[in-house]
Jmol script that loads the backbone (N, CA, C; Angstrom):
load data "model"
ATOM      1  N   MET A   1       0.825  -1.174   0.000  1.00  0.00           N
ATOM      2  CA  MET A   1       0.000   0.000   0.000  1.00  0.00           C
ATOM      3  C   MET A   1       0.881   1.253   0.000  1.00  0.00           C
ATOM      4  N   ILE A   2       0.493   2.248  -0.761  1.00  0.00           N
ATOM      5  CA  ILE A   2       1.199   3.523  -0.781  1.00  0.00           C
ATOM      6  C   ILE A   2       0.679   4.406   0.346  1.00  0.00           C
ATOM      7  N   VAL A   3       1.604   5.109   0.993  1.00  0.00           N
ATOM      8  CA  VAL A   3       1.281   6.078   2.025  1.00  0.00           C
ATOM      9  C   VAL A   3       1.735   7.441   1.535  1.00  0.00           C
ATOM     10  N   LEU A   4       0.866   8.438   1.694  1.00  0.00           N
ATOM     11  CA  LEU A   4       1.222   9.815   1.392  1.00  0.00           C
ATOM     12  C   LEU A   4       1.570  10.497   2.700  1.00  0.00           C
ATOM     13  N   ILE A   5       2.698  11.168   2.742  1.00  0.00           N
ATOM     14  CA  ILE A   5       3.091  11.889   3.947  1.00  0.00           C
ATOM     15  C   ILE A   5       3.057  13.383   3.636  1.00  0.00           C
ATOM     16  N   TYR A   6       2.194  14.076   4.363  1.00  0.00           N
ATOM     17  CA  TYR A   6       1.951  15.502   4.202  1.00  0.00           C
ATOM     18  C   TYR A   6       2.784  16.239   5.242  1.00  0.00           C
ATOM     19  N   ILE A   7       3.607  17.180   4.784  1.00  0.00           N
ATOM     20  CA  ILE A   7       4.495  17.913   5.680  1.00  0.00           C
ATOM     21  C   ILE A   7       4.435  19.397   5.316  1.00  0.00           C
ATOM     22  N   THR A   8       4.226  20.257   6.309  1.00  0.00           N
ATOM     23  CA  THR A   8       4.352  21.684   6.042  1.00  0.00           C
ATOM     24  C   THR A   8       5.779  22.110   6.376  1.00  0.00           C
ATOM     25  N   CYS A   9       6.320  22.974   5.518  1.00  0.00           N
ATOM     26  CA  CYS A   9       7.699  23.456   5.676  1.00  0.00           C
ATOM     27  C   CYS A   9       7.719  24.979   5.621  1.00  0.00           C
ATOM     28  N   SER A  10       8.807  25.556   6.093  1.00  0.00           N
ATOM     29  CA  SER A  10       8.908  27.009   6.170  1.00  0.00           C
ATOM     30  C   SER A  10       8.935  27.670   4.797  1.00  0.00           C
ATOM     31  N   ASN A  11       9.446  26.957   3.796  1.00  0.00           N
ATOM     32  CA  ASN A  11       9.520  27.512   2.439  1.00  0.00           C
ATOM     33  C   ASN A  11       9.865  26.396   1.446  1.00  0.00           C
ATOM     34  N   GLU A  12       9.902  26.755   0.176  1.00  0.00           N
ATOM     35  CA  GLU A  12      10.181  25.760  -0.859  1.00  0.00           C
ATOM     36  C   GLU A  12      11.575  25.158  -0.707  1.00  0.00           C
ATOM     37  N   GLU A  13      12.537  25.959  -0.323  1.00  0.00           N
ATOM     38  CA  GLU A  13      13.899  25.459  -0.172  1.00  0.00           C
ATOM     39  C   GLU A  13      13.973  24.351   0.881  1.00  0.00           C
ATOM     40  N   GLU A  14      13.285  24.544   2.004  1.00  0.00           N
ATOM     41  CA  GLU A  14      13.283  23.509   3.029  1.00  0.00           C
ATOM     42  C   GLU A  14      12.578  22.245   2.528  1.00  0.00           C
ATOM     43  N   SER A  15      11.457  22.407   1.836  1.00  0.00           N
ATOM     44  CA  SER A  15      10.761  21.247   1.249  1.00  0.00           C
ATOM     45  C   SER A  15      11.684  20.485   0.302  1.00  0.00           C
ATOM     46  N   ARG A  16      12.374  21.233  -0.545  1.00  0.00           N
ATOM     47  CA  ARG A  16      13.274  20.613  -1.525  1.00  0.00           C
ATOM     48  C   ARG A  16      14.425  19.876  -0.834  1.00  0.00           C
ATOM     49  N   THR A  17      15.004  20.485   0.193  1.00  0.00           N
ATOM     50  CA  THR A  17      16.117  19.857   0.921  1.00  0.00           C
ATOM     51  C   THR A  17      15.679  18.545   1.571  1.00  0.00           C
ATOM     52  N   ILE A  18      14.537  18.579   2.241  1.00  0.00           N
ATOM     53  CA  ILE A  18      14.030  17.361   2.886  1.00  0.00           C
ATOM     54  C   ILE A  18      13.729  16.295   1.839  1.00  0.00           C
ATOM     55  N   ALA A  19      13.046  16.681   0.761  1.00  0.00           N
ATOM     56  CA  ALA A  19      12.700  15.714  -0.293  1.00  0.00           C
ATOM     57  C   ALA A  19      13.946  15.089  -0.906  1.00  0.00           C
ATOM     58  N   GLU A  20      14.940  15.907  -1.233  1.00  0.00           N
ATOM     59  CA  GLU A  20      16.164  15.373  -1.852  1.00  0.00           C
ATOM     60  C   GLU A  20      16.874  14.393  -0.934  1.00  0.00           C
ATOM     61  N   ASN A  21      16.937  14.713   0.366  1.00  0.00           N
ATOM     62  CA  ASN A  21      17.571  13.790   1.315  1.00  0.00           C
ATOM     63  C   ASN A  21      16.829  12.462   1.372  1.00  0.00           C
ATOM     64  N   LEU A  22      15.511  12.504   1.479  1.00  0.00           N
ATOM     65  CA  LEU A  22      14.735  11.266   1.608  1.00  0.00           C
ATOM     66  C   LEU A  22      14.731  10.459   0.317  1.00  0.00           C
ATOM     67  N   LEU A  23      14.766  11.139  -0.816  1.00  0.00           N
ATOM     68  CA  LEU A  23      14.874  10.419  -2.093  1.00  0.00           C
ATOM     69  C   LEU A  23      16.241   9.740  -2.211  1.00  0.00           C
ATOM     70  N   LYS A  24      17.313  10.464  -1.877  1.00  0.00           N
ATOM     71  CA  LYS A  24      18.659   9.881  -1.943  1.00  0.00           C
ATOM     72  C   LYS A  24      18.795   8.689  -1.001  1.00  0.00           C
ATOM     73  N   GLU A  25      18.116   8.771   0.149  1.00  0.00           N
ATOM     74  CA  GLU A  25      18.161   7.674   1.126  1.00  0.00           C
ATOM     75  C   GLU A  25      17.204   6.550   0.756  1.00  0.00           C
ATOM     76  N   ARG A  26      16.473   6.705  -0.333  1.00  0.00           N
ATOM     77  CA  ARG A  26      15.529   5.705  -0.853  1.00  0.00           C
ATOM     78  C   ARG A  26      14.415   5.379   0.144  1.00  0.00           C
ATOM     79  N   LEU A  27      13.980   6.404   0.898  1.00  0.00           N
ATOM     80  CA  LEU A  27      12.879   6.213   1.835  1.00  0.00           C
ATOM     81  C   LEU A  27      11.535   6.510   1.182  1.00  0.00           C
ATOM     82  N   CYS A  28      11.561   7.272   0.113  1.00  0.00           N
ATOM     83  CA  CYS A  28      10.348   7.552  -0.648  1.00  0.00           C
ATOM     84  C   CYS A  28      10.688   7.437  -2.130  1.00  0.00           C
ATOM     85  N   GLY A  29       9.654   7.259  -2.936  1.00  0.00           N
ATOM     86  CA  GLY A  29       9.871   7.103  -4.368  1.00  0.00           C
ATOM     87  C   GLY A  29       9.582   8.358  -5.157  1.00  0.00           C
ATOM     88  N   CYS A  30       8.888   9.311  -4.537  1.00  0.00           N
ATOM     89  CA  CYS A  30       8.450  10.498  -5.252  1.00  0.00           C
ATOM     90  C   CYS A  30       8.088  11.579  -4.237  1.00  0.00           C
ATOM     91  N   SER A  31       8.217  12.825  -4.650  1.00  0.00           N
ATOM     92  CA  SER A  31       7.773  13.937  -3.804  1.00  0.00           C
ATOM     93  C   SER A  31       7.092  14.993  -4.657  1.00  0.00           C
ATOM     94  N   ASN A  32       6.214  15.751  -4.035  1.00  0.00           N
ATOM     95  CA  ASN A  32       5.572  16.902  -4.669  1.00  0.00           C
ATOM     96  C   ASN A  32       5.710  18.081  -3.726  1.00  0.00           C
ATOM     97  N   ILE A  33       5.961  19.248  -4.277  1.00  0.00           N
ATOM     98  CA  ILE A  33       6.078  20.463  -3.476  1.00  0.00           C
ATOM     99  C   ILE A  33       5.049  21.464  -3.984  1.00  0.00           C
ATOM    100  N   ILE A  34       4.270  21.980  -3.054  1.00  0.00           N
ATOM    101  CA  ILE A  34       3.292  23.018  -3.357  1.00  0.00           C
ATOM    102  C   ILE A  34       3.796  24.286  -2.682  1.00  0.00           C
ATOM    103  N   GLU A  35       4.067  25.294  -3.468  1.00  0.00           N
ATOM    104  CA  GLU A  35       4.678  26.519  -2.965  1.00  0.00           C
ATOM    105  C   GLU A  35       3.657  27.515  -2.438  1.00  0.00           C
ATOM    106  N   ASN A  36       4.132  28.352  -1.542  1.00  0.00           N
ATOM    107  CA  ASN A  36       3.456  29.567  -1.112  1.00  0.00           C
ATOM    108  C   ASN A  36       2.001  29.368  -0.689  1.00  0.00           C
ATOM    109  N   ILE A  37       1.792  28.498   0.262  1.00  0.00           N
ATOM    110  CA  ILE A  37       0.450  28.352   0.826  1.00  0.00           C
ATOM    111  C   ILE A  37       0.312  29.300   2.011  1.00  0.00           C
ATOM    112  N   LYS A  38      -0.893  29.677   2.319  1.00  0.00           N
ATOM    113  CA  LYS A  38      -1.184  30.541   3.465  1.00  0.00           C
ATOM    114  C   LYS A  38      -1.625  29.649   4.620  1.00  0.00           C
ATOM    115  N   SER A  39      -0.925  29.727   5.729  1.00  0.00           N
ATOM    116  CA  SER A  39      -1.244  28.904   6.900  1.00  0.00           C
ATOM    117  C   SER A  39      -1.616  29.796   8.077  1.00  0.00           C
ATOM    118  N   MET A  40      -2.587  29.337   8.844  1.00  0.00           N
ATOM    119  CA  MET A  40      -2.965  29.977  10.104  1.00  0.00           C
ATOM    120  C   MET A  40      -3.065  28.876  11.147  1.00  0.00           C
ATOM    121  N   TYR A  41      -2.486  29.107  12.308  1.00  0.00           N
ATOM    122  CA  TYR A  41      -2.459  28.066  13.327  1.00  0.00           C
ATOM    123  C   TYR A  41      -2.183  28.680  14.697  1.00  0.00           C
ATOM    124  N   TRP A  42      -2.560  27.937  15.732  1.00  0.00           N
ATOM    125  CA  TRP A  42      -2.243  28.343  17.092  1.00  0.00           C
ATOM    126  C   TRP A  42      -0.803  27.962  17.397  1.00  0.00           C
ATOM    127  N   TRP A  43      -0.028  28.899  17.963  1.00  0.00           N
ATOM    128  CA  TRP A  43       1.318  28.605  18.435  1.00  0.00           C
ATOM    129  C   TRP A  43       1.617  29.514  19.615  1.00  0.00           C
ATOM    130  N   GLU A  44       1.953  28.896  20.738  1.00  0.00           N
ATOM    131  CA  GLU A  44       2.296  29.607  21.961  1.00  0.00           C
ATOM    132  C   GLU A  44       1.232  30.648  22.316  1.00  0.00           C
ATOM    133  N   ASN A  45      -0.016  30.175  22.339  1.00  0.00           N
ATOM    134  CA  ASN A  45      -1.182  30.947  22.778  1.00  0.00           C
ATOM    135  C   ASN A  45      -1.572  32.126  21.891  1.00  0.00           C
ATOM    136  N   LYS A  46      -1.160  32.098  20.642  1.00  0.00           N
ATOM    137  CA  LYS A  46      -1.640  33.125  19.727  1.00  0.00           C
ATOM    138  C   LYS A  46      -1.769  32.541  18.318  1.00  0.00           C
ATOM    139  N   ILE A  47      -2.584  33.197  17.522  1.00  0.00           N
ATOM    140  CA  ILE A  47      -2.777  32.746  16.147  1.00  0.00           C
ATOM    141  C   ILE A  47      -1.655  33.307  15.283  1.00  0.00           C
ATOM    142  N   GLU A  48      -0.962  32.423  14.598  1.00  0.00           N
ATOM    143  CA  GLU A  48       0.121  32.790  13.679  1.00  0.00           C
ATOM    144  C   GLU A  48      -0.399  32.733  12.252  1.00  0.00           C
ATOM    145  N   LYS A  49       0.164  33.569  11.400  1.00  0.00           N
ATOM    146  CA  LYS A  49      -0.143  33.568   9.966  1.00  0.00           C
ATOM    147  C   LYS A  49       1.185  33.535   9.225  1.00  0.00           C
ATOM    148  N   ASP A  50       1.349  32.532   8.382  1.00  0.00           N
ATOM    149  CA  ASP A  50       2.620  32.343   7.679  1.00  0.00           C
ATOM    150  C   ASP A  50       2.401  31.942   6.236  1.00  0.00           C
ATOM    151  N   ASN A  51       3.415  32.183   5.444  1.00  0.00           N
ATOM    152  CA  ASN A  51       3.515  31.570   4.123  1.00  0.00           C
ATOM    153  C   ASN A  51       4.381  30.334   4.307  1.00  0.00           C
ATOM    154  N   GLU A  52       3.913  29.213   3.833  1.00  0.00           N
ATOM    155  CA  GLU A  52       4.657  27.960   3.973  1.00  0.00           C
ATOM    156  C   GLU A  52       4.665  27.222   2.636  1.00  0.00           C
ATOM    157  N   SER A  53       5.230  26.061   2.662  1.00  0.00           N
ATOM    158  CA  SER A  53       5.288  25.157   1.529  1.00  0.00           C
ATOM    159  C   SER A  53       4.794  23.800   2.001  1.00  0.00           C
ATOM    160  N   ILE A  54       4.120  23.076   1.131  1.00  0.00           N
ATOM    161  CA  ILE A  54       3.687  21.715   1.465  1.00  0.00           C
ATOM    162  C   ILE A  54       4.565  20.726   0.712  1.00  0.00           C
ATOM    163  N   LEU A  55       5.053  19.747   1.433  1.00  0.00           N
ATOM    164  CA  LEU A  55       5.809  18.648   0.853  1.00  0.00           C
ATOM    165  C   LEU A  55       4.967  17.391   1.000  1.00  0.00           C
ATOM    166  N   ILE A  56       4.739  16.699  -0.096  1.00  0.00           N
ATOM    167  CA  ILE A  56       4.016  15.424  -0.072  1.00  0.00           C
ATOM    168  C   ILE A  56       4.985  14.346  -0.554  1.00  0.00           C
ATOM    169  N   LEU A  57       5.171  13.337   0.272  1.00  0.00           N
ATOM    170  CA  LEU A  57       6.041  12.210  -0.068  1.00  0.00           C
ATOM    171  C   LEU A  57       5.187  10.989  -0.355  1.00  0.00           C
ATOM    172  N   LYS A  58       5.618  10.175  -1.306  1.00  0.00           N
ATOM    173  CA  LYS A  58       4.937   8.915  -1.616  1.00  0.00           C
ATOM    174  C   LYS A  58       5.882   7.781  -1.254  1.00  0.00           C
ATOM    175  N   THR A  59       5.393   6.908  -0.381  1.00  0.00           N
ATOM    176  CA  THR A  59       6.222   5.836   0.142  1.00  0.00           C
ATOM    177  C   THR A  59       5.356   4.612   0.418  1.00  0.00           C
ATOM    178  N   ILE A  60       5.930   3.632   1.122  1.00  0.00           N
ATOM    179  CA  ILE A  60       5.186   2.453   1.554  1.00  0.00           C
ATOM    180  C   ILE A  60       5.111   2.464   3.077  1.00  0.00           C
ATOM    181  N   ASP A  61       4.160   1.739   3.632  1.00  0.00           N
ATOM    182  CA  ASP A  61       3.910   1.796   5.076  1.00  0.00           C
ATOM    183  C   ASP A  61       5.119   1.394   5.922  1.00  0.00           C
ATOM    184  N   ASP A  62       5.972   0.524   5.422  1.00  0.00           N
ATOM    185  CA  ASP A  62       7.146   0.087   6.179  1.00  0.00           C
ATOM    186  C   ASP A  62       8.146   1.216   6.432  1.00  0.00           C
ATOM    187  N   LYS A  63       8.077   2.305   5.679  1.00  0.00           N
ATOM    188  CA  LYS A  63       9.059   3.391   5.783  1.00  0.00           C
ATOM    189  C   LYS A  63       8.565   4.605   6.558  1.00  0.00           C
ATOM    190  N   VAL A  64       7.317   4.601   6.987  1.00  0.00           N
ATOM    191  CA  VAL A  64       6.729   5.792   7.609  1.00  0.00           C
ATOM    192  C   VAL A  64       7.482   6.212   8.868  1.00  0.00           C
ATOM    193  N   ASP A  65       7.736   5.310   9.786  1.00  0.00           N
ATOM    194  CA  ASP A  65       8.415   5.670  11.033  1.00  0.00           C
ATOM    195  C   ASP A  65       9.813   6.237  10.780  1.00  0.00           C
ATOM    196  N   GLU A  66      10.526   5.635   9.847  1.00  0.00           N
ATOM    197  CA  GLU A  66      11.869   6.117   9.518  1.00  0.00           C
ATOM    198  C   GLU A  66      11.809   7.507   8.878  1.00  0.00           C
ATOM    199  N   ILE A  67      10.812   7.741   8.037  1.00  0.00           N
ATOM    200  CA  ILE A  67      10.648   9.062   7.424  1.00  0.00           C
ATOM    201  C   ILE A  67      10.327  10.103   8.483  1.00  0.00           C
ATOM    202  N   ILE A  68       9.425   9.792   9.393  1.00  0.00           N
ATOM    203  CA  ILE A  68       9.080  10.752  10.451  1.00  0.00           C
ATOM    204  C   ILE A  68      10.331  11.123  11.250  1.00  0.00           C
ATOM    205  N   LYS A  69      11.132  10.134  11.593  1.00  0.00           N
ATOM    206  CA  LYS A  69      12.372  10.395  12.342  1.00  0.00           C
ATOM    207  C   LYS A  69      13.311  11.309  11.550  1.00  0.00           C
ATOM    208  N   ARG A  70      13.499  11.017  10.272  1.00  0.00           N
ATOM    209  CA  ARG A  70      14.420  11.817   9.445  1.00  0.00           C
ATOM    210  C   ARG A  70      13.893  13.229   9.226  1.00  0.00           C
ATOM    211  N   VAL A  71      12.588  13.374   9.004  1.00  0.00           N
ATOM    212  CA  VAL A  71      12.028  14.710   8.808  1.00  0.00           C
ATOM    213  C   VAL A  71      12.257  15.552  10.062  1.00  0.00           C
ATOM    214  N   LYS A  72      12.053  14.980  11.234  1.00  0.00           N
ATOM    215  CA  LYS A  72      12.290  15.717  12.475  1.00  0.00           C
ATOM    216  C   LYS A  72      13.747  16.154  12.600  1.00  0.00           C
ATOM    217  N   GLU A  73      14.676  15.342  12.103  1.00  0.00           N
ATOM    218  CA  GLU A  73      16.097  15.691  12.144  1.00  0.00           C
ATOM    219  C   GLU A  73      16.426  16.819  11.163  1.00  0.00           C
ATOM    220  N   LEU A  74      15.753  16.842  10.024  1.00  0.00           N
ATOM    221  CA  LEU A  74      16.068  17.793   8.958  1.00  0.00           C
ATOM    222  C   LEU A  74      15.260  19.092   9.018  1.00  0.00           C
ATOM    223  N   HIS A  75      14.145  19.073   9.691  1.00  0.00           N
ATOM    224  CA  HIS A  75      13.188  20.181   9.666  1.00  0.00           C
ATOM    225  C   HIS A  75      13.593  21.306  10.606  1.00  0.00           C
ATOM    226  N   SER A  76      13.252  22.543  10.240  1.00  0.00           N
ATOM    227  CA  SER A  76      13.583  23.705  11.071  1.00  0.00           C
ATOM    228  C   SER A  76      12.585  23.938  12.202  1.00  0.00           C
ATOM    229  N   TYR A  77      11.378  23.390  12.120  1.00  0.00           N
ATOM    230  CA  TYR A  77      10.362  23.613  13.156  1.00  0.00           C
ATOM    231  C   TYR A  77      10.599  22.712  14.360  1.00  0.00           C
ATOM    232  N   LYS A  78      10.225  23.191  15.546  1.00  0.00           N
ATOM    233  CA  LYS A  78      10.271  22.367  16.760  1.00  0.00           C
ATOM    234  C   LYS A  78       9.270  21.229  16.682  1.00  0.00           C
ATOM    235  N   ASN A  79       8.107  21.506  16.095  1.00  0.00           N
ATOM    236  CA  ASN A  79       7.024  20.530  16.034  1.00  0.00           C
ATOM    237  C   ASN A  79       6.402  20.535  14.630  1.00  0.00           C
ATOM    238  N   PRO A  80       7.112  19.971  13.653  1.00  0.00           N
ATOM    239  CA  PRO A  80       6.579  20.014  12.286  1.00  0.00           C
ATOM    240  C   PRO A  80       5.333  19.143  12.109  1.00  0.00           C
ATOM    241  N   ALA A  81       4.445  19.591  11.249  1.00  0.00           N
ATOM    242  CA  ALA A  81       3.274  18.778  10.889  1.00  0.00           C
ATOM    243  C   ALA A  81       3.748  17.682   9.944  1.00  0.00           C
ATOM    244  N   ILE A  82       3.660  16.457  10.399  1.00  0.00           N
ATOM    245  CA  ILE A  82       4.022  15.284   9.592  1.00  0.00           C
ATOM    246  C   ILE A  82       2.841  14.334   9.711  1.00  0.00           C
ATOM    247  N   ILE A  83       2.080  14.209   8.642  1.00  0.00           N
ATOM    248  CA  ILE A  83       0.835  13.449   8.694  1.00  0.00           C
ATOM    249  C   ILE A  83       0.871  12.360   7.626  1.00  0.00           C
ATOM    250  N   ALA A  84       0.821  11.108   8.049  1.00  0.00           N
ATOM    251  CA  ALA A  84       0.832   9.977   7.125  1.00  0.00           C
ATOM    252  C   ALA A  84      -0.601   9.571   6.817  1.00  0.00           C
ATOM    253  N   LEU A  85      -0.925   9.499   5.537  1.00  0.00           N
ATOM    254  CA  LEU A  85      -2.264   9.151   5.074  1.00  0.00           C
ATOM    255  C   LEU A  85      -2.192   7.881   4.234  1.00  0.00           C
ATOM    256  N   THR A  86      -2.941   6.882   4.614  1.00  0.00           N
ATOM    257  CA  THR A  86      -2.973   5.662   3.806  1.00  0.00           C
ATOM    258  C   THR A  86      -3.881   5.885   2.598  1.00  0.00           C
ATOM    259  N   THR A  87      -3.576   5.206   1.542  1.00  0.00           N
ATOM    260  CA  THR A  87      -4.367   5.330   0.323  1.00  0.00           C
ATOM    261  C   THR A  87      -5.404   4.223   0.257  1.00  0.00           C
ATOM    262  N   PHE A  88      -6.483   4.515  -0.413  1.00  0.00           N
ATOM    263  CA  PHE A  88      -7.560   3.551  -0.574  1.00  0.00           C
ATOM    264  C   PHE A  88      -7.239   2.572  -1.706  1.00  0.00           C
ATOM    265  N   LYS A  89      -6.781   3.098  -2.820  1.00  0.00           N
ATOM    266  CA  LYS A  89      -6.483   2.265  -3.987  1.00  0.00           C
ATOM    267  C   LYS A  89      -5.409   2.942  -4.814  1.00  0.00           C
ATOM    268  N   THR A  90      -4.519   2.145  -5.355  1.00  0.00           N
ATOM    269  CA  THR A  90      -3.443   2.634  -6.215  1.00  0.00           C
ATOM    270  C   THR A  90      -3.339   1.691  -7.405  1.00  0.00           C
ATOM    271  N   SER A  91      -3.010   2.239  -8.550  1.00  0.00           N
ATOM    272  CA  SER A  91      -2.835   1.356  -9.702  1.00  0.00           C
ATOM    273  C   SER A  91      -1.675   0.398  -9.425  1.00  0.00           C
ATOM    274  N   ASP A  92      -1.811  -0.821  -9.899  1.00  0.00           N
ATOM    275  CA  ASP A  92      -0.788  -1.846  -9.659  1.00  0.00           C
ATOM    276  C   ASP A  92       0.575  -1.429 -10.194  1.00  0.00           C
ATOM    277  N   THR A  93       0.591  -0.817 -11.365  1.00  0.00           N
ATOM    278  CA  THR A  93       1.873  -0.437 -11.970  1.00  0.00           C
ATOM    279  C   THR A  93       2.561   0.679 -11.178  1.00  0.00           C
ATOM    280  N   TYR A  94       1.782   1.634 -10.663  1.00  0.00           N
ATOM    281  CA  TYR A  94       2.374   2.714  -9.863  1.00  0.00           C
ATOM    282  C   TYR A  94       2.895   2.171  -8.539  1.00  0.00           C
ATOM    283  N   LEU A  95       2.147   1.298  -7.908  1.00  0.00           N
ATOM    284  CA  LEU A  95       2.582   0.684  -6.654  1.00  0.00           C
ATOM    285  C   LEU A  95       3.892  -0.077  -6.856  1.00  0.00           C
ATOM    286  N   GLU A  96       3.996  -0.833  -7.916  1.00  0.00           N
ATOM    287  CA  GLU A  96       5.229  -1.579  -8.197  1.00  0.00           C
ATOM    288  C   GLU A  96       6.404  -0.644  -8.426  1.00  0.00           C
ATOM    289  N   TRP A  97       6.151   0.455  -9.149  1.00  0.00           N
ATOM    290  CA  TRP A  97       7.208   1.428  -9.403  1.00  0.00           C
ATOM    291  C   TRP A  97       7.710   2.026  -8.083  1.00  0.00           C
ATOM    292  N   ILE A  98       6.793   2.447  -7.211  1.00  0.00           N
ATOM    293  CA  ILE A  98       7.181   3.011  -5.907  1.00  0.00           C
ATOM    294  C   ILE A  98       8.000   1.986  -5.110  1.00  0.00           C
ATOM    295  N   LYS A  99       7.515   0.761  -5.048  1.00  0.00           N
ATOM    296  CA  LYS A  99       8.236  -0.291  -4.297  1.00  0.00           C
ATOM    297  C   LYS A  99       9.642  -0.502  -4.847  1.00  0.00           C
ATOM    298  N   ASN A 100       9.777  -0.459  -6.157  1.00  0.00           N
ATOM    299  CA  ASN A 100      11.097  -0.664  -6.775  1.00  0.00           C
ATOM    300  C   ASN A 100      12.064   0.476  -6.497  1.00  0.00           C
ATOM    301  N   GLU A 101      11.556   1.666  -6.231  1.00  0.00           N
ATOM    302  CA  GLU A 101      12.408   2.833  -6.000  1.00  0.00           C
ATOM    303  C   GLU A 101      12.808   2.998  -4.539  1.00  0.00           C
ATOM    304  N   ILE A 102      12.173   2.276  -3.641  1.00  0.00           N
ATOM    305  CA  ILE A 102      12.427   2.420  -2.209  1.00  0.00           C
ATOM    306  C   ILE A 102      13.336   1.309  -1.709  1.00  0.00           C
ATOM    307  N   LYS A 103      14.249   1.684  -0.803  1.00  0.00           N
ATOM    308  CA  LYS A 103      15.175   0.728  -0.207  1.00  0.00           C
ATOM    309  C   LYS A 103      14.384  -0.289   0.613  1.00  0.00           C
ATOM    310  N   GLN A 104      14.515  -1.548   0.289  1.00  0.00           N
ATOM    311  CA  GLN A 104      13.766  -2.598   1.013  1.00  0.00           C
ATOM    312  C   GLN A 104      14.598  -3.239   2.096  1.00  0.00           C
TER     313      GLN A 104
END
end "model"
wireframe off; spacefill off
backbone 0.3
color backbone group
């Protein structure tokens, strides 16, 4: 099964750095970066408003814990949003491609 990992980052450069590291380490098979999103959230008892970047990683369930650990090591935030979402259905050929690209 493919797992999508949704991560908010401070900017596109941070998203790119994290994605490149995880791809080189063969923990994910693909990444997508969505630039310049508007985020609002509670932090230290006040509402913050920021421009951020979204990083989406495509991996398999066996790699989720290792990815979470590595993202925490690479990320600039004290408490980054790292959300793993399981997929309902994936084409067989795409699933095989992802599995072949990830370190087993």
